[in-house]
N, C-alpha and C positions, 0 to 999 in steps of 0.2 A: 355707308354714310356719305351724304352729299358733300362734296368739297366746294367751298365758295370760289367763285371765279370773279376776279376783279379786272378792271382795265386801268392801266397806268395813269391815263389822263383824268379819270373820274374817281379814283380811290383816294379817300382823304387820309391824312395822317392818323386820325383817331380810329378810323375803320381798320387800318392795318395794325395799329398797336393793340386794338381789342382782340384781333385774331391771334396775334403773338402772345398776348397775356393769357388767353384762354387755351394756349398750346394747340391751336388748330392748324391743320394742313390747308393750304389754299394755293390757287394758281392766279397769276396775273399776266394778262396779255399786254403787249406793247406795240406801238406803231414802229415801223422801220426807223432805226436810229435811236430809239428810246430804251432798248434792252439793257444796256450797261447802266443807264440812269436808274432804271427800275430796280436792278440788283443792288446798286449803291444805296438807294433809298431804303430798301428792305433791310439791308445789312446795318445801316445807321440806326434804324428803328429797333432792331434787335439789340444793339449795343445800348441804346437809351433805355430799353426795358430791362436791362441786366442779363440778357441772354448771350451766349456765344453762338457763332455761326460759321459755316464753311460755304464759300461760294465756289461753284465749279461749273464747267461747261459740260452739258450732257453729251456723252459719247466721246469724252476726252481720252479715255483709256484706249479705245480703239484707234483714235487719231495718233496717240503716242506710239502705239505698236506699229502702225503703218509708217510713221515717220522715223522709227528707231534707227534704221540703217543710215538715214540722212542726218538726224540730230539726236544722238543718244542722251542729250541733256533734257529732252522733253520728258522722258520717263523718270529721270532723276528729279526733275522739278516737280512732277506730280507726286512722287513719293515724299519729298520734303514738305510739300504743301499739306499732304494728308497727316503727316506727323505733327506739323506745327499747329494744325487745327484738330487735334485728337479729341474725340468725344464731344462734338459740338451739341448744343441744344437744338439747333435748327440747321438743316442743309438747304441751301438756296441753289437750285439747278437752273441754269439758263439754257434754253433750247434755241439755238440760232436758226434752225430750220423752220420752227413754228412761231418764232418771236414770242415765246412765253417763258415765264419764270415759275417754277414749281417750288413751293416752300413746304418742307416736311419736318415735323417735330420728331426728334430722334430719341429722346430720353424716356 
C-alpha cells in the first residue's frame, strides 16, 4: 500500500486531519529546523481529532544504550515515556538523520 508523503510547508491542516481520521500511515518531510514543529503540529492534530499519540526519536533506544554508562537516566526516561503513553492510537517517529516524520496507526 502506498504511504502518502507530505511536506511540512505545503501540507494543510485539513489534509493531515483527513489522514489521521482515516487512520492512515504517512510520512512528512521537513526543512532543517522544522522537524520539531512538524512533530508538534501532528501531535496537536491527533489530540484535536480525539486520538492519543506517542512522539519519539527514531533510534533513541540505541542512543540510550550507548549513553547508558554516561547517563543512566536516558534509559529510565525512555521507559517512563513508554509507560506514560501506553497503547497510543498513533506513533510519531522523528528521524533527525533524514528530516522526516513517520506517522503510524497502531490500533
